[in-house]
All heavy atoms as a GROMACS GRO file, in nm:
protein
  608
    1LEU      N    1  -3.401   0.526  -1.275
    1LEU     CA    2  -3.295   0.471  -1.359
    1LEU      C    3  -3.326   0.325  -1.394
    1LEU      O    4  -3.388   0.253  -1.318
    1LEU     CB    5  -3.161   0.476  -1.286
    1LEU     CG    6  -3.097   0.612  -1.259
    1LEU    CD1    7  -2.973   0.593  -1.174
    1LEU    CD2    8  -3.064   0.684  -1.386
    2SER      N    9  -3.275   0.284  -1.506
    2SER     CA   10  -3.292   0.144  -1.545
    2SER      C   11  -3.200   0.057  -1.461
    2SER      O   12  -3.107   0.105  -1.395
    2SER     CB   13  -3.258   0.127  -1.693
    2SER     OG   14  -3.120   0.145  -1.713
    3THR      N   15  -3.226  -0.071  -1.465
    3THR     CA   16  -3.144  -0.165  -1.389
    3THR      C   17  -2.998  -0.159  -1.434
    3THR      O   18  -2.908  -0.161  -1.351
    3THR     CB   19  -3.198  -0.308  -1.405
    3THR    OG1   20  -3.334  -0.310  -1.360
    3THR    CG2   21  -3.118  -0.406  -1.325
    4GLU      N   22  -2.975  -0.148  -1.564
    4GLU     CA   23  -2.837  -0.139  -1.613
    4GLU      C   24  -2.768  -0.014  -1.564
    4GLU      O   25  -2.651  -0.018  -1.526
    4GLU     CB   26  -2.835  -0.143  -1.766
    4GLU     CG   27  -2.857  -0.280  -1.824
    4GLU     CD   28  -2.846  -0.281  -1.976
    4GLU    OE1   29  -2.788  -0.187  -2.033
    4GLU    OE2   30  -2.895  -0.378  -2.036
    5ALA      N   31  -2.840   0.097  -1.565
    5ALA     CA   32  -2.782   0.223  -1.519
    5ALA      C   33  -2.753   0.216  -1.368
    5ALA      O   34  -2.650   0.265  -1.322
    5ALA     CB   35  -2.875   0.340  -1.550
    6GLU      N   36  -2.843   0.155  -1.292
    6GLU     CA   37  -2.822   0.140  -1.148
    6GLU      C   38  -2.701   0.052  -1.120
    6GLU      O   39  -2.620   0.081  -1.032
    6GLU     CB   40  -2.947   0.081  -1.082
    6GLU     CG   41  -3.064   0.176  -1.077
    6GLU     CD   42  -3.193   0.110  -1.031
    6GLU    OE1   43  -3.196  -0.015  -1.018
    6GLU    OE2   44  -3.290   0.182  -1.008
    7GLU      N   45  -2.689  -0.056  -1.195
    7GLU     CA   46  -2.574  -0.146  -1.178
    7GLU      C   47  -2.444  -0.076  -1.214
    7GLU      O   48  -2.343  -0.093  -1.147
    7GLU     CB   49  -2.593  -0.272  -1.262
    7GLU     CG   50  -2.698  -0.366  -1.209
    7GLU     CD   51  -2.720  -0.488  -1.297
    7GLU    OE1   52  -2.643  -0.508  -1.394
    7GLU    OE2   53  -2.814  -0.562  -1.269
    8ALA      N   54  -2.446   0.004  -1.320
    8ALA     CA   55  -2.327   0.077  -1.361
    8ALA      C   56  -2.288   0.180  -1.255
    8ALA      O   57  -2.169   0.195  -1.223
    8ALA     CB   58  -2.351   0.146  -1.495
    9THR      N   59  -2.388   0.248  -1.198
    9THR     CA   60  -2.361   0.346  -1.094
    9THR      C   61  -2.304   0.278  -0.970
    9THR      O   62  -2.205   0.324  -0.913
    9THR     CB   63  -2.490   0.423  -1.057
    9THR    OG1   64  -2.537   0.490  -1.173
    9THR    CG2   65  -2.466   0.523  -0.946
   10LEU      N   66  -2.364   0.167  -0.930
   10LEU     CA   67  -2.316   0.092  -0.814
   10LEU      C   68  -2.174   0.041  -0.839
   10LEU      O   69  -2.087   0.051  -0.752
   10LEU     CB   70  -2.409  -0.024  -0.782
   10LEU     CG   71  -2.368  -0.114  -0.665
   10LEU    CD1   72  -2.361  -0.032  -0.535
   10LEU    CD2   73  -2.464  -0.229  -0.650
   11SER      N   74  -2.150  -0.011  -0.957
   11SER     CA   75  -2.017  -0.062  -0.991
   11SER      C   76  -1.913   0.050  -0.985
   11SER      O   77  -1.802   0.031  -0.933
   11SER     CB   78  -2.020  -0.124  -1.130
   11SER     OG   79  -1.892  -0.166  -1.168
   12SER      N   80  -1.949   0.165  -1.036
   12SER     CA   81  -1.857   0.280  -1.034
   12SER      C   82  -1.828   0.324  -0.890
   12SER      O   83  -1.713   0.354  -0.856
   12SER     CB   84  -1.918   0.396  -1.112
   12SER     OG   85  -1.834   0.508  -1.108
   13GLN      N   86  -1.930   0.326  -0.806
   13GLN     CA   87  -1.912   0.362  -0.665
   13GLN      C   88  -1.822   0.262  -0.595
   13GLN      O   89  -1.734   0.299  -0.517
   13GLN     CB   90  -2.047   0.371  -0.594
   13GLN     CG   91  -2.130   0.490  -0.635
   13GLN     CD   92  -2.271   0.484  -0.576
   13GLN    OE1   93  -2.318   0.380  -0.531
   13GLN    NE2   94  -2.340   0.598  -0.580
   14GLN      N   95  -1.846   0.133  -0.619
   14GLN     CA   96  -1.764   0.030  -0.557
   14GLN      C   97  -1.620   0.038  -0.602
   14GLN      O   98  -1.527   0.021  -0.523
   14GLN     CB   99  -1.822  -0.109  -0.587
   14GLN     CG  100  -1.952  -0.136  -0.517
   14GLN     CD  101  -2.016  -0.266  -0.560
   14GLN    OE1  102  -1.991  -0.316  -0.670
   14GLN    NE2  103  -2.102  -0.320  -0.475
   15LYS      N  104  -1.599   0.066  -0.730
   15LYS     CA  105  -1.464   0.080  -0.782
   15LYS      C  106  -1.393   0.198  -0.716
   15LYS      O  107  -1.277   0.188  -0.676
   15LYS     CB  108  -1.468   0.100  -0.934
   15LYS     CG  109  -1.332   0.115  -0.998
   15LYS     CD  110  -1.343   0.133  -1.148
   15LYS     CE  111  -1.209   0.158  -1.211
   15LYS     NZ  112  -1.219   0.182  -1.355
   16SER      N  113  -1.464   0.310  -0.703
   16SER     CA  114  -1.405   0.429  -0.639
   16SER      C  115  -1.369   0.401  -0.494
   16SER      O  116  -1.262   0.440  -0.447
   16SER     CB  117  -1.503   0.546  -0.646
   16SER     OG  118  -1.520   0.587  -0.780
   17GLU      N  119  -1.457   0.332  -0.421
   17GLU     CA  120  -1.429   0.298  -0.281
   17GLU      C  121  -1.310   0.205  -0.270
   17GLU      O  122  -1.223   0.222  -0.185
   17GLU     CB  123  -1.552   0.235  -0.217
   17GLU     CG  124  -1.665   0.332  -0.190
   17GLU     CD  125  -1.788   0.265  -0.133
   17GLU    OE1  126  -1.775   0.155  -0.073
   17GLU    OE2  127  -1.897   0.322  -0.149
   18PHE      N  128  -1.306   0.105  -0.359
   18PHE     CA  129  -1.195   0.010  -0.359
   18PHE      C  130  -1.063   0.083  -0.383
   18PHE      O  131  -0.964   0.061  -0.312
   18PHE     CB  132  -1.218  -0.098  -0.465
   18PHE     CG  133  -1.101  -0.189  -0.484
   18PHE    CD1  134  -1.076  -0.292  -0.394
   18PHE    CD2  135  -1.015  -0.173  -0.592
   18PHE    CE1  136  -0.967  -0.376  -0.410
   18PHE    CE2  137  -0.905  -0.257  -0.609
   18PHE     CZ  138  -0.882  -0.358  -0.518
   19LEU      N  139  -1.060   0.169  -0.484
   19LEU     CA  140  -0.937   0.242  -0.516
   19LEU      C  141  -0.895   0.334  -0.402
   19LEU      O  142  -0.776   0.347  -0.374
   19LEU     CB  143  -0.955   0.320  -0.646
   19LEU     CG  144  -0.964   0.234  -0.772
   19LEU    CD1  145  -0.996   0.321  -0.893
   19LEU    CD2  146  -0.838   0.154  -0.794
   20ALA      N  147  -0.991   0.396  -0.335
   20ALA     CA  148  -0.958   0.483  -0.222
   20ALA      C  149  -0.895   0.401  -0.109
   20ALA      O  150  -0.793   0.442  -0.051
   20ALA     CB  151  -1.083   0.555  -0.172
   21HIS      N  152  -0.951   0.284  -0.079
   21HIS     CA  153  -0.896   0.198   0.026
   21HIS      C  154  -0.758   0.146  -0.013
   21HIS      O  155  -0.665   0.146   0.068
   21HIS     CB  156  -0.990   0.081   0.056
   21HIS     CG  157  -1.114   0.118   0.130
   21HIS    ND1  158  -1.113   0.159   0.261
   21HIS    CD2  159  -1.242   0.124   0.089
   21HIS    CE1  160  -1.235   0.187   0.299
   21HIS    NE2  161  -1.316   0.168   0.196
   22MET      N  162  -0.745   0.101  -0.137
   22MET     CA  163  -0.617   0.047  -0.181
   22MET      C  164  -0.509   0.156  -0.182
   22MET      O  165  -0.395   0.130  -0.145
   22MET     CB  166  -0.629  -0.016  -0.321
   22MET     CG  167  -0.707  -0.145  -0.321
   22MET     SD  168  -0.652  -0.266  -0.198
   22MET     CE  169  -0.482  -0.284  -0.238
   23SER      N  170  -0.547   0.274  -0.223
   23SER     CA  171  -0.452   0.385  -0.224
   23SER      C  172  -0.399   0.409  -0.084
   23SER      O  173  -0.278   0.422  -0.063
   23SER     CB  174  -0.520   0.511  -0.279
   23SER     OG  175  -0.433   0.620  -0.269
   24HIS      N  176  -0.489   0.411   0.013
   24HIS     CA  177  -0.446   0.431   0.152
   24HIS      C  178  -0.360   0.315   0.200
   24HIS      O  179  -0.256   0.335   0.262
   24HIS     CB  180  -0.568   0.446   0.243
   24HIS     CG  181  -0.532   0.454   0.387
   24HIS    ND1  182  -0.525   0.344   0.468
   24HIS    CD2  183  -0.496   0.560   0.463
   24HIS    CE1  184  -0.487   0.381   0.589
   24HIS    NE2  185  -0.469   0.511   0.590
   25ASP      N  186  -0.405   0.192   0.171
   25ASP     CA  187  -0.332   0.074   0.219
   25ASP      C  188  -0.193   0.062   0.157
   25ASP      O  189  -0.104   0.004   0.218
   25ASP     CB  190  -0.413  -0.053   0.191
   25ASP     CG  191  -0.537  -0.064   0.278
   25ASP    OD1  192  -0.549   0.012   0.376
   25ASP    OD2  193  -0.623  -0.149   0.247
   26ILE      N  194  -0.176   0.113   0.038
   26ILE     CA  195  -0.044   0.108  -0.026
   26ILE      C  196   0.043   0.225   0.019
   26ILE      O  197   0.162   0.210   0.044
   26ILE     CB  198  -0.059   0.105  -0.179
   26ILE    CG1  199  -0.117  -0.031  -0.221
   26ILE    CG2  200   0.074   0.131  -0.249
   26ILE    CD1  201  -0.156  -0.040  -0.366
   27ARG      N  202  -0.017   0.342   0.032
   27ARG     CA  203   0.061   0.461   0.068
   27ARG      C  204   0.115   0.456   0.211
   27ARG      O  205   0.225   0.507   0.236
   27ARG     CB  206  -0.022   0.587   0.050
   27ARG     CG  207  -0.041   0.623  -0.095
   27ARG     CD  208  -0.126   0.744  -0.109
   27ARG     NE  209  -0.162   0.762  -0.248
   27ARG     CZ  210  -0.171   0.877  -0.306
   27ARG    NH1  211  -0.150   0.987  -0.239
   27ARG    NH2  212  -0.203   0.884  -0.434
   28ALA      N  213   0.042   0.397   0.304
   28ALA     CA  214   0.087   0.394   0.443
   28ALA      C  215   0.223   0.324   0.456
   28ALA      O  216   0.318   0.383   0.508
   28ALA     CB  217  -0.018   0.332   0.534
   29PRO      N  218   0.238   0.198   0.410
   29PRO     CA  219   0.369   0.135   0.422
   29PRO      C  220   0.475   0.201   0.333
   29PRO      O  221   0.592   0.207   0.370
   29PRO     CB  222   0.346  -0.011   0.383
   29PRO     CG  223   0.213  -0.017   0.319
   29PRO     CD  224   0.136   0.103   0.363
   30LEU      N  225   0.433   0.252   0.218
   30LEU     CA  226   0.529   0.320   0.131
   30LEU      C  227   0.585   0.444   0.200
   30LEU      O  228   0.706   0.469   0.195
   30LEU     CB  229   0.464   0.357  -0.002
   30LEU     CG  230   0.554   0.424  -0.104
   30LEU    CD1  231   0.672   0.336  -0.139
   30LEU    CD2  232   0.474   0.458  -0.229
   31ASN      N  233   0.500   0.519   0.266
   31ASN     CA  234   0.547   0.637   0.340
   31ASN      C  235   0.642   0.597   0.452
   31ASN      O  236   0.739   0.669   0.481
   31ASN     CB  237   0.430   0.718   0.394
   31ASN     CG  238   0.362   0.798   0.285
   31ASN    OD1  239   0.423   0.833   0.185
   31ASN    ND2  240   0.234   0.825   0.303
   32ASN      N  241   0.617   0.484   0.518
   32ASN     CA  242   0.708   0.434   0.622
   32ASN      C  243   0.845   0.401   0.564
   32ASN      O  244   0.948   0.431   0.625
   32ASN     CB  245   0.649   0.312   0.692
   32ASN     CG  246   0.533   0.346   0.781
   32ASN    OD1  247   0.517   0.458   0.826
   32ASN    ND2  248   0.449   0.247   0.809
   33VAL      N  249   0.846   0.339   0.446
   33VAL     CA  250   0.973   0.306   0.381
   33VAL      C  251   1.048   0.434   0.346
   33VAL      O  252   1.168   0.447   0.374
   33VAL     CB  253   0.950   0.220   0.254
   33VAL    CG1  254   1.078   0.206   0.173
   33VAL    CG2  255   0.893   0.084   0.291
   34LEU      N  256   0.978   0.528   0.286
   34LEU     CA  257   1.041   0.654   0.249
   34LEU      C  258   1.096   0.728   0.371
   34LEU      O  259   1.207   0.784   0.366
   34LEU     CB  260   0.942   0.742   0.172
   34LEU     CG  261   0.899   0.688   0.036
   34LEU    CD1  262   0.787   0.773  -0.022
   34LEU    CD2  263   1.016   0.680  -0.059
   35ALA      N  264   1.020   0.730   0.479
   35ALA     CA  265   1.066   0.798   0.601
   35ALA      C  266   1.190   0.730   0.658
   35ALA      O  267   1.286   0.797   0.699
   35ALA     CB  268   0.954   0.800   0.705
   36ALA      N  269   1.191   0.596   0.659
   36ALA     CA  270   1.307   0.523   0.711
   36ALA      C  271   1.431   0.551   0.626
   36ALA      O  272   1.540   0.575   0.680
   36ALA     CB  273   1.277   0.373   0.714
   37ILE      N  274   1.414   0.553   0.495
   37ILE     CA  275   1.527   0.581   0.406
   37ILE      C  276   1.577   0.723   0.428
   37ILE      O  277   1.698   0.748   0.434
   37ILE     CB  278   1.489   0.555   0.259
   37ILE    CG1  279   1.469   0.405   0.237
   37ILE    CG2  280   1.595   0.610   0.164
   37ILE    CD1  281   1.408   0.370   0.103
   38LYS      N  282   1.484   0.818   0.438
   38LYS     CA  283   1.523   0.958   0.460
   38LYS      C  284   1.602   0.972   0.590
   38LYS      O  285   1.705   1.040   0.595
   38LYS     CB  286   1.402   1.049   0.462
   38LYS     CG  287   1.437   1.195   0.475
   38LYS     CD  288   1.317   1.284   0.456
   38LYS     CE  289   1.344   1.430   0.462
   38LYS     NZ  290   1.461   1.479   0.526
   39LEU      N  291   1.555   0.907   0.696
   39LEU     CA  292   1.627   0.914   0.824
   39LEU      C  293   1.767   0.854   0.811
   39LEU      O  294   1.863   0.904   0.869
   39LEU     CB  295   1.548   0.843   0.933
   39LEU     CG  296   1.423   0.915   0.982
   39LEU    CD1  297   1.342   0.825   1.074
   39LEU    CD2  298   1.461   1.045   1.053
   40MET      N  299   1.777   0.745   0.735
   40MET     CA  300   1.908   0.683   0.714
   40MET      C  301   2.001   0.779   0.640
   40MET      O  302   2.118   0.792   0.674
   40MET     CB  303   1.894   0.553   0.636
   40MET     CG  304   1.829   0.440   0.712
   40MET     SD  305   1.937   0.371   0.837
   40MET     CE  306   2.069   0.310   0.737
   41LEU      N  307   1.948   0.843   0.537
   41LEU     CA  308   2.029   0.935   0.458
   41LEU      C  309   2.068   1.060   0.537
   41LEU      O  310   2.176   1.116   0.517
   41LEU     CB  311   1.956   0.975   0.330
   41LEU     CG  312   1.940   0.864   0.226
   41LEU    CD1  313   1.851   0.911   0.112
   41LEU    CD2  314   2.076   0.821   0.173
   42ASP      N  315   1.981   1.103   0.627
   42ASP     CA  316   2.009   1.221   0.709
   42ASP      C  317   2.111   1.190   0.818
   42ASP      O  318   2.165   1.280   0.881
   42ASP     CB  319   1.881   1.275   0.773
   42ASP     CG  320   1.790   1.342   0.671
   42ASP    OD1  321   1.835   1.371   0.558
   42ASP    OD2  322   1.672   1.365   0.704
   43GLY      N  323   2.136   1.063   0.839
   43GLY     CA  324   2.232   1.022   0.941
   43GLY      C  325   2.160   0.982   1.068
   43GLY      O  326   2.061   1.041   1.107
   44THR      N  327   2.209   0.878   1.130
   44THR     CA  328   2.154   0.832   1.257
   44THR      C  329   2.263   0.838   1.362
   44THR      O  330   2.380   0.851   1.332
   44THR     CB  331   2.101   0.687   1.245
   44THR    OG1  332   2.208   0.604   1.202
   44THR    CG2  333   1.987   0.677   1.146
   45ASP      N  334   2.219   0.829   1.485
   45ASP     CA  335   2.314   0.841   1.596
   45ASP      C  336   2.389   0.712   1.626
   45ASP      O  337   2.495   0.716   1.687
   45ASP     CB  338   2.240   0.886   1.723
   45ASP     CG  339   2.187   1.028   1.710
   45ASP    OD1  340   2.244   1.105   1.630
   45ASP    OD2  341   2.090   1.061   1.778
   46SER      N  342   2.336   0.599   1.583
   46SER     CA  343   2.402   0.474   1.619
   46SER      C  344   2.373   0.365   1.515
   46SER      O  345   2.275   0.372   1.441
   46SER     CB  346   2.351   0.427   1.756
   46SER     OG  347   2.216   0.383   1.745
   47PRO      N  348   2.457   0.263   1.515
   47PRO     CA  349   2.429   0.149   1.427
   47PRO      C  350   2.296   0.081   1.462
   47PRO      O  351   2.228   0.031   1.373
   47PRO     CB  352   2.546   0.054   1.453
   47PRO     CG  353   2.657   0.141   1.504
   47PRO     CD  354   2.587   0.251   1.580
   48GLN      N  355   2.259   0.083   1.589
   48GLN     CA  356   2.132   0.023   1.630
   48GLN      C  357   2.014   0.098   1.566
   48GLN      O  358   1.920   0.037   1.519
   48GLN     CB  359   2.117   0.023   1.783
   48GLN     CG  360   1.987  -0.037   1.833
   48GLN     CD  361   1.969  -0.183   1.792
   48GLN    OE1  362   2.066  -0.259   1.781
   48GLN    NE2  363   1.845  -0.222   1.770
   49GLU      N  364   2.020   0.231   1.563
   49GLU     CA  365   1.914   0.309   1.498
   49GLU      C  366   1.910   0.280   1.349
   49GLU      O  367   1.801   0.269   1.291
   49GLU     CB  368   1.935   0.458   1.521
   49GLU     CG  369   1.897   0.504   1.660
   49GLU     CD  370   1.913   0.655   1.676
   49GLU    OE1  371   1.987   0.718   1.597
   49GLU    OE2  372   1.851   0.709   1.767
   50SER      N  373   2.026   0.264   1.288
   50SER     CA  374   2.031   0.231   1.146
   50SER      C  375   1.964   0.097   1.120
   50SER      O  376   1.885   0.082   1.026
   50SER     CB  377   2.175   0.225   1.097
   50SER     OG  378   2.235   0.351   1.105
   51LYS      N  379   1.993  -0.001   1.204
   51LYS     CA  380   1.932  -0.134   1.191
   51LYS      C  381   1.782  -0.124   1.208
   51LYS      O  382   1.706  -0.186   1.132
   51LYS     CB  383   1.991  -0.231   1.291
   51LYS     CG  384   1.935  -0.372   1.275
   51LYS     CD  385   1.989  -0.466   1.379
   51LYS     CE  386   1.934  -0.607   1.366
   51LYS     NZ  387   1.795  -0.620   1.334
   52GLU      N  388   1.735  -0.047   1.304
   52GLU     CA  389   1.591  -0.032   1.326
   52GLU      C  390   1.523   0.031   1.204
   52GLU      O  391   1.414  -0.012   1.164
   52GLU     CB  392   1.564   0.052   1.451
   52GLU     CG  393   1.599  -0.019   1.580
   52GLU     CD  394   1.594   0.071   1.702
   52GLU    OE1  395   1.550   0.188   1.691
   52GLU    OE2  396   1.635   0.024   1.810
   53MET      N  397   1.587   0.130   1.144
   53MET     CA  398   1.531   0.194   1.025
   53MET      C  399   1.525   0.095   0.908
   53MET      O  400   1.426   0.089   0.835
   53MET     CB  401   1.613   0.317   0.983
   53MET     CG  402   1.608   0.432   1.080
   53MET     SD  403   1.442   0.502   1.093
   53MET     CE  404   1.406   0.461   1.263
   54LEU      N  405   1.631   0.015   0.893
   54LEU     CA  406   1.631  -0.085   0.787
   54LEU      C  407   1.526  -0.192   0.812
   54LEU      O  408   1.460  -0.240   0.718
   54LEU     CB  409   1.769  -0.148   0.773
   54LEU     CG  410   1.876  -0.058   0.714
   54LEU    CD1  411   2.013  -0.126   0.725
   54LEU    CD2  412   1.844  -0.022   0.571
   55ASP      N  413   1.507  -0.231   0.936
   55ASP     CA  414   1.403  -0.328   0.971
   55ASP      C  415   1.264  -0.275   0.936
   55ASP      O  416   1.180  -0.348   0.882
   55ASP     CB  417   1.408  -0.365   1.120
   55ASP     CG  418   1.525  -0.456   1.155
   55ASP    OD1  419   1.582  -0.518   1.064
   55ASP    OD2  420   1.558  -0.463   1.275
   56ILE      N  421   1.240  -0.147   0.964
   56ILE     CA  422   1.112  -0.084   0.932
   56ILE      C  423   1.091  -0.085   0.780
   56ILE      O  424   0.984  -0.122   0.731
   56ILE     CB  425   1.105   0.060   0.988
   56ILE    CG1  426   1.092   0.056   1.139
   56ILE    CG2  427   0.989   0.138   0.925
   56ILE    CD1  428   1.110   0.192   1.206
   57ALA      N  429   1.193  -0.044   0.707
   57ALA     CA  430   1.182  -0.041   0.561
   57ALA      C  431   1.157  -0.180   0.505
   57ALA      O  432   1.069  -0.198   0.420
   57ALA     CB  433   1.308   0.020   0.500
   58LEU      N  434   1.230  -0.279   0.553
   58LEU     CA  435   1.213  -0.416   0.505
   58LEU      C  436   1.073  -0.468   0.536
   58LEU      O  437   1.006  -0.524   0.449
   58LEU     CB  438   1.318  -0.508   0.565
   58LEU     CG  439   1.308  -0.655   0.527
   58LEU    CD1  440   1.323  -0.671   0.376
   58LEU    CD2  441   1.413  -0.736   0.601
   59LYS      N  442   1.027  -0.449   0.658
   59LYS     CA  443   0.895  -0.496   0.698
   59LYS      C  444   0.786  -0.436   0.610
   59LYS      O  445   0.696  -0.504   0.563
   59LYS     CB  446   0.868  -0.460   0.845
   59LYS     CG  447   0.732  -0.498   0.895
   59LYS     CD  448   0.712  -0.451   1.039
   59LYS     CE  449   0.566  -0.426   1.063
   59LYS     NZ  450   0.537  -0.317   1.149
   60ASN      N  451   0.797  -0.307   0.583
   60ASN     CA  452   0.696  -0.240   0.503
   60ASN      C  453   0.705  -0.278   0.356
   60ASN      O  454   0.602  -0.289   0.288
   60ASN     CB  455   0.704  -0.089   0.522
   60ASN     CG  456   0.642  -0.048   0.654
   60ASN    OD1  457   0.521  -0.030   0.661
   60ASN    ND2  458   0.722  -0.034   0.758
   61CYS      N  459   0.824  -0.302   0.304
   61CYS     CA  460   0.838  -0.350   0.167
   61CYS      C  461   0.776  -0.488   0.152
   61CYS      O  462   0.708  -0.516   0.052
   61CYS     CB  463   0.985  -0.354   0.126
   61CYS     SG  464   1.053  -0.192   0.089
   62MET      N  465   0.798  -0.574   0.250
   62MET     CA  466   0.739  -0.707   0.246
   62MET      C  467   0.586  -0.698   0.252
   62MET      O  468   0.516  -0.772   0.182
   62MET     CB  469   0.795  -0.792   0.360
   62MET     CG  470   0.941  -0.827   0.340
   62MET     SD  471   1.021  -0.904   0.484
   62MET     CE  472   0.930  -1.054   0.500
   63GLN      N  473   0.535  -0.607   0.333
   63GLN     CA  474   0.390  -0.588   0.343
   63GLN      C  475   0.333  -0.541   0.208
   63GLN      O  476   0.230  -0.591   0.163
   63GLN     CB  477   0.358  -0.486   0.452
   63GLN     CG  478   0.210  -0.461   0.473
   63GLN     CD  479   0.185  -0.356   0.581
   63GLN    OE1  480   0.276  -0.304   0.642
   63GLN    NE2  481   0.060  -0.326   0.603
   64LEU      N  482   0.401  -0.447   0.144
   64LEU     CA  483   0.357  -0.400   0.012
   64LEU      C  484   0.360  -0.514  -0.090
   64LEU      O  485   0.267  -0.530  -0.170
   64LEU     CB  486   0.447  -0.286  -0.036
   64LEU     CG  487   0.419  -0.150   0.022
   64LEU    CD1  488   0.532  -0.054  -0.014
   64LEU    CD2  489   0.286  -0.096  -0.028
   65ASN      N  490   0.466  -0.592  -0.088
   65ASN     CA  491   0.477  -0.704  -0.181
   65ASN      C  492   0.363  -0.804  -0.160
   65ASN      O  493   0.300  -0.847  -0.258
   65ASN     CB  494   0.612  -0.773  -0.164
   65ASN     CG  495   0.636  -0.876  -0.270
   65ASN    OD1  496   0.632  -0.847  -0.388
   65ASN    ND2  497   0.658  -1.000  -0.227
   66ASP      N  498   0.335  -0.838  -0.036
   66ASP     CA  499   0.225  -0.931  -0.007
   66ASP      C  500   0.091  -0.875  -0.055
   66ASP      O  501   0.009  -0.948  -0.111
   66ASP     CB  502   0.219  -0.962   0.142
   66ASP     CG  503   0.334  -1.046   0.192
   66ASP    OD1  504   0.406  -1.105   0.108
   66ASP    OD2  505   0.354  -1.053   0.315
   67MET      N  506   0.070  -0.747  -0.031
   67MET     CA  507  -0.054  -0.683  -0.071
   67MET      C  508  -0.071  -0.686  -0.223
   67MET      O  509  -0.177  -0.720  -0.275
   67MET     CB  510  -0.057  -0.539  -0.020
   67MET     CG  511  -0.190  -0.472  -0.032
   67MET     SD  512  -0.185  -0.301   0.029
   67MET     CE  513  -0.090  -0.312   0.178
   68LEU      N  514   0.036  -0.653  -0.295
   68LEU     CA  515   0.029  -0.653  -0.440
   68LEU      C  516   0.010  -0.794  -0.495
   68LEU      O  517  -0.065  -0.814  -0.592
   68LEU     CB  518   0.154  -0.588  -0.499
   68LEU     CG  519   0.165  -0.438  -0.472
   68LEU    CD1  520   0.299  -0.385  -0.519
   68LEU    CD2  521   0.052  -0.361  -0.538
   69GLU      N  522   0.074  -0.893  -0.434
   69GLU     CA  523   0.054  -1.032  -0.476
   69GLU      C  524  -0.092  -1.074  -0.457
   69GLU      O  525  -0.150  -1.141  -0.542
   69GLU     CB  526   0.146  -1.127  -0.399
   69GLU     CG  527   0.290  -1.120  -0.442
   69GLU     CD  528   0.312  -1.166  -0.585
   69GLU    OE1  529   0.243  -1.259  -0.631
   69GLU    OE2  530   0.398  -1.106  -0.653
   70THR      N  531  -0.151  -1.033  -0.346
   70THR     CA  532  -0.292  -1.065  -0.319
   70THR      C  533  -0.382  -1.001  -0.423
   70THR      O  534  -0.475  -1.065  -0.475
   70THR     CB  535  -0.332  -1.018  -0.178
   70THR    OG1  536  -0.249  -1.084  -0.082
   70THR    CG2  537  -0.477  -1.047  -0.148
   71ILE      N  538  -0.355  -0.876  -0.455
   71ILE     CA  539  -0.436  -0.807  -0.557
   71ILE      C  540  -0.422  -0.876  -0.692
   71ILE      O  541  -0.522  -0.900  -0.762
   71ILE     CB  542  -0.393  -0.659  -0.568
   71ILE    CG1  543  -0.430  -0.584  -0.440
   71ILE    CG2  544  -0.457  -0.593  -0.689
   71ILE    CD1  545  -0.364  -0.448  -0.428
   72LEU      N  546  -0.300  -0.911  -0.729
   72LEU     CA  547  -0.279  -0.980  -0.857
   72LEU      C  548  -0.346  -1.116  -0.859
   72LEU      O  549  -0.408  -1.153  -0.960
   72LEU     CB  550  -0.130  -0.991  -0.887
   72LEU     CG  551  -0.058  -0.860  -0.918
   72LEU    CD1  552   0.091  -0.882  -0.928
   72LEU    CD2  553  -0.114  -0.798  -1.044
   73ASP      N  554  -0.335  -1.191  -0.751
   73ASP     CA  555  -0.401  -1.322  -0.743
   73ASP      C  556  -0.552  -1.306  -0.758
   73ASP      O  557  -0.617  -1.383  -0.828
   73ASP     CB  558  -0.369  -1.392  -0.612
   73ASP     CG  559  -0.227  -1.447  -0.606
   73ASP    OD1  560  -0.162  -1.453  -0.713
   73ASP    OD2  561  -0.182  -1.482  -0.495
   74PHE      N  562  -0.606  -1.207  -0.690
   74PHE     CA  563  -0.751  -1.182  -0.696
   74PHE      C  564  -0.794  -1.148  -0.838
   74PHE      O  565  -0.893  -1.198  -0.889
   74PHE     CB  566  -0.789  -1.070  -0.599
   74PHE     CG  567  -0.935  -1.037  -0.599
   74PHE    CD1  568  -1.027  -1.121  -0.538
   74PHE    CD2  569  -0.982  -0.923  -0.663
   74PHE    CE1  570  -1.162  -1.091  -0.538
   74PHE    CE2  571  -1.116  -0.892  -0.664
   74PHE     CZ  572  -1.206  -0.976  -0.601
   75SER      N  573  -0.716  -1.063  -0.904
   75SER     CA  574  -0.754  -1.021  -1.040
   75SER      C  575  -0.742  -1.136  -1.140
   75SER      O  576  -0.815  -1.140  -1.238
   75SER     CB  577  -0.668  -0.902  -1.085
   75SER     OG  578  -0.536  -0.941  -1.105
   76ARG      N  579  -0.653  -1.230  -1.116
   76ARG     CA  580  -0.639  -1.346  -1.207
   76ARG      C  581  -0.756  -1.441  -1.196
   76ARG      O  582  -0.787  -1.514  -1.289
   76ARG     CB  583  -0.510  -1.421  -1.175
   76ARG     CG  584  -0.386  -1.349  -1.217
   76ARG     CD  585  -0.262  -1.435  -1.190
   76ARG     NE  586  -0.144  -1.352  -1.193
   76ARG     CZ  587  -0.057  -1.339  -1.094
   76ARG    NH1  588  -0.072  -1.409  -0.984
   76ARG    NH2  589   0.046  -1.262  -1.105
   77HIS      N  590  -0.821  -1.444  -1.079
   77HIS     CA  591  -0.930  -1.539  -1.055
   77HIS      C  592  -1.068  -1.481  -1.087
   77HIS      O  593  -1.166  -1.547  -1.065
   77HIS     CB  594  -0.926  -1.587  -0.910
   77HIS     CG  595  -0.806  -1.671  -0.882
   77HIS    ND1  596  -0.694  -1.619  -0.821
   77HIS    CD2  597  -0.777  -1.800  -0.910
   77HIS    CE1  598  -0.602  -1.714  -0.810
   77HIS    NE2  599  -0.649  -1.823  -0.864
   78LYS      N  600  -1.072  -1.362  -1.137
   78LYS     CA  601  -1.203  -1.302  -1.170
   78LYS      C  602  -1.244  -1.339  -1.308
   78LYS      O  603  -1.176  -1.366  -1.396
   78LYS     CB  604  -1.195  -1.150  -1.155
   78LYS     CG  605  -1.207  -1.113  -1.010
   78LYS     CD  606  -1.275  -0.982  -1.001
   78LYS     CE  607  -1.377  -0.994  -0.896
   78LYS     NZ  608  -1.490  -0.917  -0.903
   0.00000   0.00000   0.00000
């Protein structure tokens, strides 16, 4: 392959790897938020459990927000 073709192939592989990692890193906290909300909607046994579920959802939403801000900052500086 030519150098341009090799670079294009490498770039495509790197993009695919990046997207796979980002997909996982975004889905993990999002799934935690969804699970916490579902548990809240299904009913909890105590106000303390409700608070714990809300804390989990908030923590994971903040993590997602920070991650997306980092991605946006990175893309602006390229």
